C-alpha positions in Angstrom: 4.0 2.9 -7.2 -0.1 1.4 -6.9 -1.0 -2.2 -6.6 -3.8 -4.1 -5.4 -3.1 -7.6 -3.3 -6.1 -9.9 -3.3 -6.5 -10.0 0.4 -3.4 -9.5 2.5 -5.2 -8.9 6.0 -7.6 -12.0 5.5 -10.9 -9.9 5.8 -12.2 -11.1 2.3 -11.7 -7.8 0.5 -8.8 -6.7 -1.4 -5.8 -4.7 -0.4 -4.2 -1.7 -1.8 -0.6 -0.8 -1.5 0.8 2.4 -2.8 3.8 4.4 -2.2 3.4 8.4 -1.2 4.9 11.5 -1.8 6.2 11.4 1.6 8.7 8.5 0.8 6.5 6.1 2.7 5.0 2.8 1.8 1.0 2.4 3.0 -1.3 -0.3 2.9 -5.1 0.7 2.2 -7.2 -2.2 3.5 -10.6 -0.6 2.4 -11.1 2.4 0.1 -12.9 4.5 2.4 -10.3 4.4 5.1 -6.9 6.4 5.2 -3.6 4.2 4.6 -1.3 3.0 7.0 2.3 3.1 6.8 4.0 -0.2 6.6 7.7 1.1 5.3 8.9 4.0 6.8 11.3 5.2 4.2 13.2 4.9 0.6 10.1 3.9 -1.4 10.0 6.9 -4.0 12.0 5.1 -6.2 9.7 2.1 -6.4 7.9 1.7 -9.5 6.6 -1.9 -9.7 6.6 -4.9 -7.2 6.7 -8.3 -8.3 
């Protein structure tokens, strides 16, 4: 799963959330950095957030 949020971190930049192959949920606060795991397990079956 891959989704964008207008600004989850209040830094005036669009943020991206994505699931990883390791069953974790990641926040990418910028496109040049690595993601931070914000969900530790159970994310492989998610296809969308609403």
